[in-house]
MARFIPA-432627 format. One record per residue: x, y, z of N, C-alpha, C, CB in turn; residue in one letter. Coordinates in steps of 0.05 Angstrom, whole numbers, plus 5000, padded with zeros to 4 digits. Each point is the difference from the previous one (the first is absolute). Glycine has a CB too. Layout:
BEGIN
XYZXYZXYZXYZa
...
END
This chain:
BEGIN
904423575890497649875008500449705006497450344973m
501349555047500349725005498249874980501050065050r
500049744935498749854979499849705007501750344966d
496049575042499749715006500549824977496850145033d
503149954942500749834977502649895003497250254972r
504849895041502749895003500149755017501750464996l
496149495019499949755015499149754984499150295040c
500149784934498849784984502349894982495150215000d
505749944979501949904980498949964972502249785037g
499750144945499249984972500949734988500350514995n
500849325024500749744990497549844991504150005030l
496249824949497949814995499649815022500850054953p
496849855054499549805020501549764993495650175011l
504649744965501249754993502350054982495749755005e
507050265004502150054984500149794977502450225040p
499349834939500249794979500849745009501050344972d
498549455012500449745009503049975008496349844971a
503950015053502750005014500649725005499550435022f
502949484969500849725003502650005017498049854954v
501949975068502449995016500450245016502049724969g
500750335037501150245014498850025030500450234953r
498849545059498850035028502250095019496449634991s
506150265007502150085018500750314997501849514999a
498350554975500750304994497950185009502649864961e
494950055037497850175007500050035031497249864959l
503349935055500150015030502250195010498549525002a
503850474983502450175007499450304996503149614988e
495850434989499350294995498050105019500949954952v
497149905054498050075020501150065027496949744975s
505350075033501250065025501850255001499849515006r
501350544972501650274998498250245001503549784971l
494150195017498150235002499150045028498549914953l
501349895062499450015028501850155016498049594995e
504650384999502250125017501550254988500749545017s
498750504957501550224987497950184985504349714994s
496550565005498250204986500650004971499750295041r
502749624950500650014971501249744992500850485000l
497749364985501249764990500050014967498249725045v
504150214945500350004970500449714990502150475000t
496249464982500249744986501650044974495549845020v
507050054976501650044978500249744984502550385024t
498349654952500549774982499950074971498249705035g
502650124949500050044972497450034988503949755000a
495850374978497550024986498849734994501550434981g
495849555025498749754994500249805022500950094954g
500249985070500849805019497549955018504950164999i
493050044999497449975016499850185023499949554987g
501650685012500150195023497350115005504750114989k
493949994989497450125001497849835014501450244958s
498849515031497949805010500349945029500049784955r
502550205055500549945027499350265017503649654987l
497150555004499250265015497150045003504050204983a
494649744993497150035002498849795018499950204953a
501049575050498949805018500950085028500149644965r
502250465041500750085027498350235008504849854993a
494750344988498350235007497349935007502650264970a
496249545012497349915005499649865027499649974951a
502649895057500049875026499950215022502549604982r
498650635013500050225021497650175000504850014997a
493549954981497850204995497849965020501050004951a
498849805065497949965022500550175022499549544988d
502950575015500650165022501250284994500549575024r
499850484950501250264994498950094972504249895028t
495750364966499250114973502449944983496950375018g
502849524960502149894982499650144972500349535026t
501750614965499750154973502449914984497550415020w
501849544955501849944978500750224984498349595000l
504350484995500850224981501849874979499750375036v
499349624940501449884977501650214988496549674993e
506350295006501850224989501149924975501250165045l
498349614943501549934976499350194977500049525016a
497550604983499550174979500750285005496649694988s
504350405037500950275005502950044988497150025043v
503350154941502750044986501550245011498149804959r
500450395052501350255008499949995032498650264956d
503849775057500149985028498250215014504649834995p
495050394993498050225010497349885006502250354972e
497149425015497249905001499849785020499250104953f
502949845061499749795020498050095022504949854991v
495350405018498350095021497150004989503850285022d
495849804954497350014987498949735000501250384971f
500449425022499249724997499049895028503449944961a
497950145060499249905027497450155008504949895014v
494850374980497750145007497649884983502850435012v
497749514963497949884984499149725012502050254958e
499949595049499349735009498550015025503949824979a
496750385039498750025025497350134997504550025023l
494950084954497450124994499650275015498349534994g
504050625011500050275013499450214981503149855034l
495050294972499250244982500750275015496149724977t
505350445009500850265012500150214978502849775036d
495750434969499850244981501850225006495449894993h
506150105027501750235007502750014982497949975049t
503650224958502650024986502449835013498450464985t
500649405036502049845013501349804983497750065040r
504749874964501449794984498949725007504250304998l
495949514987499049735006501549895025498949924951p
503550155054501649905023498750105027504350024971r
494950245028498750135022497549855006502050444989e
496449514991497449875003500549725013498150264959i
503749595030500649745013500950025028501249834956l
500550365051501050025027497850085019504650114983l
493750055008497850095015497949785006500850454980d
498649394999497949785002501149785017498150124956r
504349795036501149755012501050055029501549844953l
498950415055500850055028497949925018502750374987a
494749595003497949915016500349725009497350314977e
504449545008500449715006501449985026500149864951c
498849985065501349925024499449725009499850475012g
500749445012499649725008497149924997503950035031p
494250164972497249954997499150024972499450175044g
502149934937499550034972502149934982497150335014r
504049424987502149914985499550004969501349755040p
500850294944499849984972502549884988496950395001l
502649444979502249874986500050114972499749585029l
502450534961500550114975501849824982499250455021l
499849444957501649814983500950164976497449585014v
505350454984501250144977501049804980501250395029l
497649554950500749804982501350094973496549765023d
506050174971501450074976501350285003496849714973g
504950325049501150265004502850044988497449995041f
503949784949502850004997501150224981499849525009e
498550594972500950214982499450265011499549734961h
499550285064499550265013500949975031495850104966l
506549765037501049945025500450255020502149594976v
499450615011500650225017497650165010504250024977d
493950025004497550145007498449835022499850224952a
500149535043498549835019501449995027498449724962c
504250255039501350005025499750255016502949704981a
497150525006499350275015497250005010503150244972q
495149675010497250005010499549835024498650104955l
502549655043499349805021501350105025499749594968v
502850505031501450115026498250205014504649934981t
494450285002498650215012497249905011502650344968e
496149495017497349905008500349845027498349964950l
503749875050500549845026500550155024501749684974l
499850555020500750185023497550155010504950064981r
493450025000497750165009497449845005502050374975r
497949375016497549865006500649755016498050184958a
501649835068500749795019498449734994501050365034p
496849654956498549774995500349894973496950165031g
504949934952500549914973502249784999498650444984l
500849364999502049804992500250014969498949685042r
503450254949500550004971501149724992501050505000v
497749384979501049774987500750064971497349705031l
505450334966501050094973500749744984502150475019a
497649564955500249774981501950094977495249815012v
507350094984501650104980502549824994498350435013g
503349654968502449814994502450085017498549934951r
501150285064502350075017498850125026503050094959r
498749935064498950115023499850324998502049595025p
496350534993499950285000502650115013494949995000l
506349875017502250105015499750235017502249834965s
495750145052499550205021500149875027497250274970v
503149905050500149905029497849855007502550355013a
497949425001497849855011498949804980498850385029g
502349624946498949814980500649705007500550374966e
497549455031500549725001499749904972498549975048r
503449884941500049924972499549715001503250374983v
494949535001499449734996500749954970496249985038f
505849854956500949954975498449744990504750235010a
493649804970498349784992501549824980495950295008l
504349454999501449804981497949894982503749885035e
497349974944498249854982498649785016503150094959p
495049815027498449795012501649745002495850214980l
503949635040501149735000498749854980501150025046p
500349764947499149854974497149895006505149864987e
494250055038497349905001497950204997501649685026d
498950574984498050224996500050114971500650125049e
501849874937500050094975498549804981504350245010a
495949504998498449814984497150025006503849695000v
495450365025497350065007498850244985501049815046e
500850404951499050244984499649934970502550325033l
499349544957499849944972497649814994505050064997f
494549765020497549824997497550165003502449615018v
497650575001497550185004499450184974501250025053e
501050094938499850174976499349834974503250325022r
498049444978499349834977497149945000504549815000a
494350145024497249945003498450224988500949745041g
499850504962498750244989499750004969501750255040r
500449604949500049964971498649744991504250255000q
494649625020498649754993501849764996496750294979g
505949745031502049794995500649865027502150254960v
497949505042500949865025503049954999495549785005g
506150325014502849964998501249895025500050374969a
498349535049500949925025502049764998495650185020a
503649634962501549764999502350014979495949765015a
504550474972502050014981502850005010496850224974d
505049585019502649995014501950234991499549515003p
499950634976501750234991499450265017500049794952d
497950235061499350245014502050075023495049914987v
505849925030501950075021502850114988497749635031p
503250234948502550114986499650264987501449564991e
496350484996499450284988500050215022497249794963l
501450165059500150185022502750065012495649845009c
506149954993502750065008501550164983499849615020r
499850354951501550164980499250285001500449624972r
497150435039499050275001500650135026496649874968l
505149995048500950105026497650065020504150204975d
493749685021497750055019499050305000502049645029g
498650504948499050285000497149994991504650194990i
493649895026497050004994499450094975499150065045p
501850184945499250124975500949804977500450495020l
502049434982500949814979498449764999504550175004a
494749705019498549775001497150044988502849875039v
496250374966497350054990500250054970498550195045e
503549954945500350024972500349744986502050435008l
499449395004500449744987497449854999504649985016a
493950025007497349885000498150104980500649935046a
499850334949498250134980500349884971500150425028g
501949414969500749904973499149724995504050295000r
494649605022499349714998497949934981501149975046l
497450214943497949944980501549904974496750365019r
505749744977501649944975502349805002498750444987a
502349565038502449855005499849835026502650364976l
498649415024500149825024502350135018498349544975s
501750375053502150085015502649914990497150015036p
503349754952502449914987500950194978498749535012g
499550544970500750184979500850275011496949764970q
501750345051500950255012502649985010495750115011l
505049675002502849985014502050004977498449735042l
501150124936501949994977500650294990498349524987e
499450625008500450274990501350205019496249904972r
503250075054501450165019503049935002495750055024l
505149714973503049944999501250124977499349575023d
499450444954501150134979500650315006497649654969d
500350465042500250285008502650065018494750034997r
505649795024502150035018502749994985497149805037f
503050014945502649974984500550284985499249474992r
498950634996500250254986501050245018496349834972l
503050155054500750205018503049995009495249995015l
505849754982502949945012501750224988499649485005t
502150635013502050204989499150295000501749644972g
495750415033499050295002498950075027499049984951g
500950275053498750105023501049895027496250054971g
506549925030501349885024499850195024503149734971r
496550525025499850195021497349975015503050324974d
495049555013497549975014500249775022497650164957a
500749875063499849765019498749764987499750325037l
501249454970498849774987496949995000504149775012p
494950325009496949985002498950214979500049865052r
501150364947499250204980500349894973501250385028h
500949494966500449894972498049784995504950115002r
494349735020497949804996497550124992502249715031t
496950514984497450124994500150114973499050105048l
503050064944500250114975499949784979502650385020r
498949424985499849774982497349894995504549895014t
494050085009497249894998498350194984500549785044a
499850484963498350184986500950024971499250265042i
503349734953500850024971499249734985504050315012g
496149485002499249744990497150004992503449795027w
494850324994497450034994499450174975499449945047s
502150274953499950204978500549864972501750375033h
500349464966500849854975497749814993505250035012e
493549865007497949824992497450134990501949695032l
498050574973497750174989500150024968499950305046c
497849734943499950054970501050294996495949664990t
504950404983501050274996497950225010502749814959p
494750155036498050175008499850045030497849884960q
502649895054499950005030502250165011497849565000e
504850404989502250165007499850294995502449624991r
496350434986499650304993498250125020500549924950l
497249955057498250125018501250025027496349834973l
505349975036501250015026501850255003499749495001w
501850574979501950225000498350265000503849734974s
494050285012498650244998498350065025500149934952r
499149875061498550045025501750125021497149614989l
505550395009501950135019499850305003502849644989s
495950494990499650295002497950095021501250024953v
496949785056498350065019501050035028497149784971f
501850405044500850015029497849935017503050344990a
497249445025497649905015498249864982500350385032g
497249564979498149844985498950164974498749755045p
500450104936498950104974497749854992504350154986f
494149944994497749844991500449954971496850195033d
501449654958500349884972499850234979497849545014l
500550644988499850224980502550164996495450035012t
505950025011502650134999502049834986499050245042a
501049494965502049834986499549994970500449725043v
497050254949499449994972501150254985495849745012e
504050495002500950254983503050035003495450245006y
505949735018502750075002501749794987499050255041v
500249504961501849784991499649874974500249925045c
497750164940499349904974501750154979495249875016s
504750004961501450104975502949894999497350435001g
503749604974502949944994500549715010501550495004d
497149324986500549725007498049885018504650094993g
493450065018498249905018497350144993503749895038l
494549984949497450134993498350015024500249834953a
498250405048498350055023498149775006500450474989e
498449414990498149775005501549765014497250154959q
505449855039501449755011500950055029501749874954d
498150385056501250075025498749825022501050494983v
496249495018499049855020500949715002496350294995l
503949594982500949704998502949975012497049934956d
504550265036503050005010500150065028501750154958v
496750035053500050065028499149785016499250444990l
498749414998498949755014502349805003495250074981t
506449905000502449815001502050095021499549894951e
501050365051501950115021499049975026501550324970l
495749685034498849945025500149725008497350374993l
502349474987500549685004502649955010496949884964a
505150275027502849915004501150165026500949894947q
497350265067500650135025501950244995499549565025s
500750534950501750254994498450235010502249814958v
495250195037498150215008498049895020500650234956v
498849945064497949955019497450134995503449935031g
494449974978497350094996498950075026499549734961r
498950505042498750065026497450144993504550035025e
493549914992497350125001500250255016497549564997e
501750684991499950255017497350134996504950074998t
494950155017497350144998499650134971500350105052a
501849934933499750114973500049774978502350435017t
497649314992500249794982502549844999496950254977g
503449575006502349834997502450174993497249614985v
505050365030502650114995502249815000498450405019r
503849684970502449824999502450135012498249794959y
503650045049502750125011502149814992497950245041r
504749854960502249844998501850045025499650034950m
501549755059501950025022502450164990498549565021l
502650604998502050184992502649864987498150295037d
502549474972502449884989499249924970501749825048t
495850084946499349924974499850264982497649575018v
501250654994500150244984502550114993496150095019r
505849915000502850094995501349854977500550125049a
499149624949501249834980498650094974500949595033y
496450454965498850114976501050274992496149745011g
504550425009500950274993502950004986497250185040a
504549634970502549964987499749924972501949895042d
496349934952499549914972498950234983499049545017w
499350614996498650244984502350174993495550015025l
506450094993502050174992501749884978499950185044e
500749564959501649874979498950004974501449745032a
495950264964498850014976499950294987497549605016t
503250584999500250284990497150134999504249874973g
494050005039497050094997498950145026499149604967d
502850445053499050105026498850274997503349735023a
498050454961499050284999497250014987504750184997a
494849664984497450004986498049875021502249954950r
498349855063498149905020499450195021501649554990l
500450595020499450215021498250234989504549895021r
496050174954498150204989497249904997503950204976r
495849555015497349895000498849995027501349744962r
500150165058499150015027499150295010503349605008h
498450594985499350285006497450074986505050125006r
494949844970497650084983497349855010503450074959d
496949685050497749885011499050125026501649594978w
500350505040499250115024499350294998502849685022y
498350474957498850264995497149974991504550184988l
494949614995497549984990498049915022502049914955g
499049925064498349935022499350235018502149574998l
500150605006499350245017498050194987504649985021a
495650054953498150154984497249905003503650104969t
496149635028497449875000498850045030501649654961w
500150315057499150025029499050295007503549645013c
498050574975499350265007497050074987505350135003e
494549764973497350054987497849845015502150094954l
498649675053497949835014499750065028500949664971d
500750515042499550105026497350115002504850095006w
494450054973497450154999498049814987502150474995f
497149305020498149794988499449835023501949994953s
496449805042499249825021502249825008495550014984p
506749984999502349835007502050125017499349794959r
500150425058501950135016501349815020497550434994q
501249425020501049815017501949794987495950075026a
503449854951501649824984502750144992495649784982e
504150475009502450184992502050015024497150304969v
501849755055501850045022501449745007497250375017a
501449394982501249755007502149934978495749855024a
503750224949501849944979502550175002496249854972r
503750395035502450145003501749925025497650374977v
501049555043501449895023501449754993496650215030e
502549624955501049764992502350054981495749785006a
504350424979502050034978502350225008496249884965e
503550195062501950205010502849944993497050095035l
504149674970502849944995500850044971499749685035p
498450254946500750054972499650294993498749544988n
499450615025499850284995502650145009495049975006l
505949965016502650115010502449954982498349945046r
501849814943501949924980499950194976499649535014c
498050524978499650184973500850275009496049744978a
503350375045500750275008503250035001495650035028l
505649774985503050015002501150004972500149755043e
498950094938501149994974499650274986499149504999h
498750635004499650254985501650235014495349834985c
504950175041501250245013503049975001495950075028l
505149704964503149965000501050064971499849635039s
498450434943500950044971498950274991500149494989d
501850715008499150264992498250024976504250155019p
496249674964498349994976497049935004504249884977d
495549995046497449915009498950145023501149594983e
500050635026498950165021497150054998504350205004a
494949884971497250074996498049785006501650304966h
499249445030498449775005499949975030501249784956l
500850265058500349985030498150195011504849884999g
495150384991498450195009497149944995503650304994q
495749594983497449924993499049795017500950124958y
500849695048499149755017499650105028502749664972l
499050495040499850105027497450175002505249995007a
494350184974497650165001497649864996502550334985g
497349474996497749824995499149865024501449954956s
500350005064499449835023498950185024503649664984l
495650595009499150195020497849885018501350384968w
496949475019497849875015500949795022497250084957f
504949805037501049805018501750155023500149644961y
501450535031501450155021498250145019503650064969w
494450085021498350185016497649845011501450414973a
497549405013497449875008500649735016497750214959g
504749675041500449745009502250005020498449814958c
502350405056501850015022502749974993496849835025g
504350264950502749994992501450254995498849594983r
500550605034501050284996503150015003495650195018l
505749684999502750035004501549894976499349985049s
500049804941501449874977499450164976499749535020e
497850554977499450194976501850254999495349855002g
505050255022501750255001502949944992497150185036r
503749594973502849934992500349994969500549745044h
497750124941500349994972499550264988498749555000w
499450595009499350284987502250205002495349935011l
506150075013502250185003502349934983498550075046e
501949674950502249924981499350084971501249625030q
496350364963498850034973500350304993496649605004a
502650585012499850294992503050125002494850045018v
507249834993502650105001501449944972500249945053r
498749904930501249934975499050184977500349525016l
501550564966499150144977498449824981504050295004e
494249814983498449834982499150154975498549745040s
501550104939499050104973497050044999503949774978d
494750085041497050004999499150185021499749534982n
499350695014499350205020497349905014502350404972e
496149465016497549915010500449825022498150074958l
503949745039500549805021501150155025500949624966s
501050555031501150155023498050185014504349984978r
493850155007498050165014498149825015500450354966l
498949415024498349825016501449925024497849824960k
504950105038501549945024500050215021502849734973a
497550525017500050225019497550045017503050194970l
494749815016497650045014499349775019498550294962w
502049475029499749755017501950045025498949694959v
503750405037501850045022498750215020504049894968l
494950315021498850205019497749905013501550354974g
496949485014497849885013500849805023497650064956y
504349795037501049825020501250135025500849704963v
500750525032501250165022497750135016504450104971a
493649995017497750125015498949785020498750314960i
500749455028499049795017501849935023497849834960l
504950215037501849965023500250235018502449704973q
496250525022500150245016502750154996496949785035g
504550194943502350134993499750244981501949575008d
497050645002498950214983502050144985496550045030t
505950024979502150174986500849854973501950205047v
499049534955500649894974497549944981503949815024p
493850174989497649974985499550264982498149695038a
502150534975499450244987502250074979497650155043l
505049784962502050034980499649834975503050125037a
496249644968499449824976497850104984501549615026a
496350484988497550084986500650274985497049775036l
504450414976500950254988501449954975500350205044q
501849624957501549944977498549874978503749975028e
494449854980498549884981498050204986500649575025c
498250634989498350204986501450184985496949975032r
505550124975501650184984500849874973501850215042e
499249564959500849854975497749954983503649795023e
494150124990497749954984498850234986499249645030a
501050604983498950254986501950074978497850175043e
504849814961502150064977499549804976503650165036l
495649594969499649824978497249974992503849785015s
494550394997497150004994498849725002500650394970a
499749495054499249755006497550025019504949824993n
492650194996497750055019499549775020497950284964p
502949495030499549785018501750025025498749714962t
503850355034502050025022499350255017503649784971a
495650445015499150255013497649925019501550304959v
496749575033497749915016500849855025497449994958a
504349815037500649825022501750165020499749584970y
502150585022501650175018498350205015503849934969a
494350185017498150195016498549855019499650314963e
499249455028498449845019501549935027497849804959h
504850105037501349925024501150225018501149614974r
499250635012500550245015497650085017503250134964t
494649845025497450055015499849795023497650184958g
503149595038500249795021501650095023499549654966c
503050455027501750095020498950245016503749834971l
494850355015498750215014497949915022500950264958a
497649535030497949885018501049905027497749874958l
504749985042500949885023501650205016500149564977v
500550675013501450215016498050215008504449924977t
492950025022497950165011499650274983501149785047d
499950244929499650264985497549914980505550205003d
492149825010497649904988499250174973498549845049m
501850414953499550184979501749944974498750325037a
503949664968501949954978499549714989503450335021r
496149474998499549744992497649994981502049835043a
495950314964497549984983500650124974497150025039e
504350214959500450134974501749814982499850485021t
502449404990501749834983498549744993504350185023l
494149704995498649764992497850044980501249825043l
497350404960498150074980501250054971497450215038r
504849924963501450054975501049754988501250435016s
499949395001501149744988497949834989503550015032a
494149994983497849834990498850114975499149865045l
501150404950499150134976501949924978497950395025e
504749604978501949914982499849714993502850355018r
496449485001499649734994497649964982502149895042y
495750264962497949994983500450084972497750075037r
504050164960500850084974501649794983500150465020e
501549384994501949814985498649745000504450245014i
493149724997498749745001501549795019498350094953g
502850005068501349835019498149895020504050254993e
495749505011498349885021501249745010495850204980l
505049815046501249745011499850065032503549874957n
497849955056499750005031501450275009500249475005s
501850614983501350265009498150254998504349814984n
494450204993498050224994497850015022500849964949v
498249785057497849985020501150065028497749664972l
504850285033501150085026500150305004502749584999m
497950554978500050314997497250105010503450014959g
494549865030497350085008499349965029498749904954q
502449875056499649945029501550225017499549494990v
502850575002501650215015498650274998504349754990e
494650314988498450264998497649995019501250054951l
497549715051497949965018500850055030498149674967a
504350255039501050045027500450295005502249574998m
498950584984500250305003497250125006504150014968t
493949885017497450145004498849925028499350004948r
501149755059499049905027501450155023499049554980a
503650475017501550155021499250315001503949664994f
495150444985499150285000497250025005503450124969q
495349675039497150025009498049934977501350365033g
499549594944498149964978499549704996501650444978d
497049435039499449724999498549924976500250005047l
497750154944498549914978501749984976496050215018p
505849974975501649974976502049765004499550514988e
501549465037502049775003498349754995503150245036a
494749724974498549764995499349954971498150055044v
501150184942499549994971502549904985496650375005k
505749745001502449924985500749705005501750485003l
498149435022500549735007498149804991502150175037c
495349904961498049844988500649954970496650175034q
504450044954500849984972502249804995498550474995d
503649555024502349845002499049715002502850385023v
495649584996499049735007498749884977499350135046r
499150024941498449894975502049914979496150315007r
505949874986501749934979501849765008499950484985v
501049515039501749775010498249744998502750325033c
494749704974498549755000499349924970497950125048e
502050074935499649964970502549844990497250464993d
505149615017502649894989501049785017501150454981h
497649495043501049795017502450105015498249654968g
502450595035502250105014499450035031501650234957e
500349665059499649975028501650195018499049544989r
503450535000501950155018499250295003503849694985w
495950464994498850295002497449995012502450164959a
495949645034497449995013500150005030498549754960r
503650125051500249975029500350285013502149534994s
499450644992500450275011497550174997504949964988y
493649994989497550144998497949925024500850024949a
499449715057498149925022500950125026499049564977l
503850495027500950135024498850275004504049744996y
496050414982498850285001497050005004503650164970v
495249655016497049975006499449925027499349884955l
502349955057499649945028500450235018501449564991a
500750605003500450235015497650195000504849954989y
494050084988497750174997497649875016501750174954a
497949575043498049865013500050045031500449674964a
502350315048500250045027499350305008503549635000w
497550564983499550285006496950055001504650134976s
493949715009497250054998498449825020500850144952e
500749715064498749845021499249724991498550425020g
501949484956499249754990502349815005497050224965d
503049665060502349845009499749724986500250245047l
497449654949499749754986501350014971495549935027r
503750274958501250034974503050045000495750184986a
505249995033503050045003501349755004499450435018a
499849405000501349745007500049814977498550055047r
499449934939499849844975502050094979495349945008g
504950314989501950114979502849945008496950374988l
503749665039502849975007500749715000499850415027l
498449404979500549715001500949934971496449915038t
502150184942500649954972502650114993495350004990d
505350275019502550134995502449835011497550455000c
502449495026502149865013500649724987498850245042l
499149624950500549744988501850024976495649855016g
503750364965501550064975502750065007496050164977a
504450055040502650115006502049795010497750435011a
501349415008501749795012500749794978497750065047h
500549884936500549804980502450094981495049875003s
505150374991502250114986502550065014496750184975f
503449785051502350075019500350305000502449564991r
495450595004500050305001499950105029497750034956d
504649995056500050065031498750275004504449745008l
496050444975498950285006497049994998504150224981l
494849654999497049985002499049855023500050024953g
501449765056499249865022499950165026501849604976s
500350535028500350145026498050255002505049845003v
494650304974498250225002497349895004502850314971l
496449455018497349885004499549925029500249844953t
502050035059499849925028499550275018503249574991i
498450635002499750255017497150095000504650144989e
494149864987497150084997498149815014501250224956l
499649535040498349795013500150025033501049674957l
501250415051500150065030498150205009504649894999a
495350334985497950215006497249904998503250344984l
496249514995497449894997499249835023500650014952i
501349825058499649825023499350155025503149694980t
498450535024499550185023497250134998505050105003a
494349984972497450114996497749795005502150334968a
498449435028498049775005499849945029501049804957e
501050335059499749945029501949795011495450114995g
506849834990501949795011502850155002497349594978d
503050585043502750165000502249795005497850445018p
502049334997502349845003500949884974498549915045a
499749994939500849884974501150234982496549635003e
502450614999501250234984502850065009495550214994a
505149785031502950035008501849784991498550245040a
500549504960501649784988500750074972497949665030v
500250434954500250064971502350214999494849894988l
504850325027502250214999502649915006496950305012q
503349525007502549885008501249854976498549965048g
499749894938501049854978500950194978496849615012a
501850604984500850184977502750165010494850064982a
505550005041502250135010502549834995497050235033a
502749514971502449834994500649964971499249775042a
498850284941500649974972501250264987496349664998m
503250575012500950254989503050024996496150205021w
505649704997502750024996500949874973500550015051p
498149804938500549884975499050154977500049595024s
498350624983498950174979501350264997495849785007v
504850345014501150285001498950155024500450004949g
499650265048499050175021497049945007503450344984l
496049605040497249915005498050234990501649715041p
496550164945497950174987501050264986497149815034l
505450134955501550204981500850255016497349844960f
502450185066500450255015497950214992505049915002g
492950004987497750184990498050045020500649834956s
498750435049497750065018497349914989502650385016a
497349604958497449904987499749725006500450324963y
501649515030499949705004499849935030502649934958y
498850245058500249935028497450075017505150064995n
493150114996497850075015498349785009500150404977a
499149405005498549785009501449835022497950014956p
504749975041501649845020499950135027503049844964h
497450435036499950145026497149985012503750324984e
494349705000497149975011499749735012498150314964l
502949495022499649715010501549975026499649824952c
502950275050501449975023498850155023503949924972e
495150335024499050145022497549875009502150434984a
496249474999497549865008500749755016497650174958t
504349675031500649745014501250065027500849774957a
501150435047501150085024497950075020503850134976r
494450025015497750105018498549785011499550414974k
499849395010498349785007501649795016497150094958e
505449885036501649785013501750095023500049764957l
500850485043502150105019502849944985496949925045g
505050244964502550004986501449715003500450515008d
499549375015501449745006498849784982501050145049e
496449844951498849794984500350074969496549905039r
503450344953500350074973502849914990496950385006y
505149705010503049934992500349685000501950455022e
496849414996500049715002499049904974499350005049e
498450104941498849904975501750064976495550055020c
505750194980501850084979502449804998498650495007v
502649445016502149825002499249714988501750275041r
495949654965498949754991499950024969497249925043a
501850294947499950044970502849984987495950295007g
506049845005502750014992501549734999499950455019g
499049364996501249745000499049834977500550035049r
497350064938499149854977501750014977495750085015l
504749694971501350014973498350134980502549605010g
498650444966498650164979497549844992504350224982r
496049545012497749824991498050005023502949704969d
498050275055498149975022498550285004502949635022a
498650604975498750255002497750044979504350195018a
496549724958497950034977497749835009503550074963v
496949685043497849825008498350115023502849624985a
498550515033498650125024498350244990503749855033r
497450304950498750234989497549924983504450235001a
496049554985497649894985497949865015503049954966l
497450045060498049865018500349745006497350294985g
505249605010500649725006501949995025499349864950r
499750125074501550035024502549804999495750145026p
506749974984502349855000500749925029501550244957v
498149955061500749935028498350175017504749884991e
494750045035498250155015501250265010497949595013a
500450614992501150235011501249975028497050234972l
505049935035500749975029497750085018504750104990p
495349755032497850055019500650275014499249515006a
498650654999500450245017501049965027496650184976p
505149995033501049975026498450125021504149994981r
494150175011498450155020497049974991503950345011g
494249805001497349994991499750084971498650105045p
499849764941499650074970498550264998500049514987a
500750644992498750254997498749974971503550295031r
493749734970498549964976499550254986498049615020h
502250404954499550234983497250095004503349864968a
496350415034497450115001499050084973500950155046q
500749834934499250084974502349984982496750295017g
502949724956502049974981501650264995497149644979g
504550355002501550254992498250184985504449754998v
495750515009498450184987500850044971499250205043a
498949804937500750054972500650294995497349624987m
504450434993500850294995501050024972501350075048h
498950154942501350054974503149975002496250334987e
505249584992502949965003501450285009499949614962p
502250345055501650245008501350134976500949795045a
499650474956501050164978502050215008495749934977a
505850015045501850195009502949885002496250235026s
505249764953502649864999501950145020499349854951p
502149975064502150105018502749864995496550105034t
503549684953502649844996500249944971499949805046r
502750124948500649944972501549735001500150494986k
500249414987501649744996498149764993503750175033g
497649614961498649764995499949914972497450125037g
500849724958499649874973497349974992503949765008e
495750184968497350014985498449755006502050274964t
495349755032498349785000500049864973497250225034a
504549904947500049874975502749864994496650354984g
END
């Protein structure tokens, strides 16, 4: 599907404060004009990321510019996932992330240029080199700006080796950072010599400026000289500039208090950004009291060891990779690394547990945003658990507990990756493995991959019955009913779903999954012509959801209620329900819910007498389906309204005009398609080429079709 969001980008409008580098910025910009792959190389802390961000920002007025931060990605397999995530591409199919990228980025051409910034790739160089080579070959409008300590070494690469700041710019940077500390340093005669001794390395200069509240530039220079003398005779295999940076970081480390050094080393267990509550749990104890963590963290912030950023989920912190790596070395040297990794794992297991419970609450949107923000650390915890046979059960538990994120927030492909790893492992805890199995089956259904889905669900049910686990039996039966629903076996689907709902009642289970089971049962009744029961079931789901503040399952109940309202001729009610439904689905990045709703909105629009707009919406939906799976699940039941809408629109518009409107809809990006469906026009309809044909009436209302002819697809749950 063409996605106009790719023309926008995700870079901040104002990159971090930038001092000097005007000549370097101009040269990188010139290289980007003439080359499709430019790599900025240099030692850690030299300022590569800032220069690249500024060059990308300069290009953003004429191209979509996207930043992919790879420093927190540890497994080469996740490079493709990281790029998909950064680009905001949602895909519910079984396609690999590489296929998704190639498909979407192939749309880039001279009229739709895109700049991809890959920052921090040096530990993933082979995987990144392969990806970049293939993307550049398949996407003619794509340019790549890579940032790392070494080149990618692929054909056509132009390498820009970034040098340290010249003395005047290093002094300017030092004075600017000193001003942030409330210290005036412009006239201090020791500043130029200090910057020379730091080789003009920006990170080293900033770390030194972070000390000005306690030490004068002259005192800093004296202590730095002592540090260099200590270094003499050691590390001669390192480049001088690397030794200077490590010296500056080590010197800054020595100037820290024991508690500050302790926290610095312990913060290295985090992957990507982290928040204060996580730091207080993971890093406290054994020499650092929890009530002291905030004060110590504040000092590390003042010294530029840790950075602070405002995000949608609140204040978060991060460490530069160079600084984090230094802390990690110290953590290993203390012998405390294994304990800290366990505490990190435990915190994120707890977070996932809390998020799963809170998904069924008014905080659903907050939960989705929190998991999105914590994804690098959750991946780190999953890797830790699934690489240790003794902790396999914890990895299974964590992968299963995130079912709501995999299924409800557009992360099916990654969820399946972790779940398949998890269920392959032997585990002492049967409960965790059974949960991972039914969640795997659910994810596979949503991807339209019915054979693996059935295998996982059958294994789950058989093992659950052997161990007398009523909860796992209920979930396995529920999702098997789901599978029957999307393969048009309505009688079996109804039997299984009714049985599963009864099991849920017996064990006192109530959550979004249970309510989705009731929505799916309602669909079986609607498709078999029993609209009153379908409405009754979904009104009950809507009431329970609204009592608990739940929006995700509620959106699917609204879809069924809208289907019933359309069938009974109440177009106004149907549109209102679908507008509410689409807003919720899109906010969760639930592509399946979004495209189902747009399909039904197209029919409502045709029934209201606007066949051209209905055709545009059908075109928008058609462009979205390849990212979901088999259009309308290959189901005769789900497809009947689509066919009715198409037939009506073709009759009123004529084939040529209908196809023209469908093509116009197909050119809409996902956000634009949703806005259009919600009644916020994005672009004018293509003008008719011949005499306009006006509708003589709307679409006739009718009971839902109930004669299945095709099979396959995925569930509305």
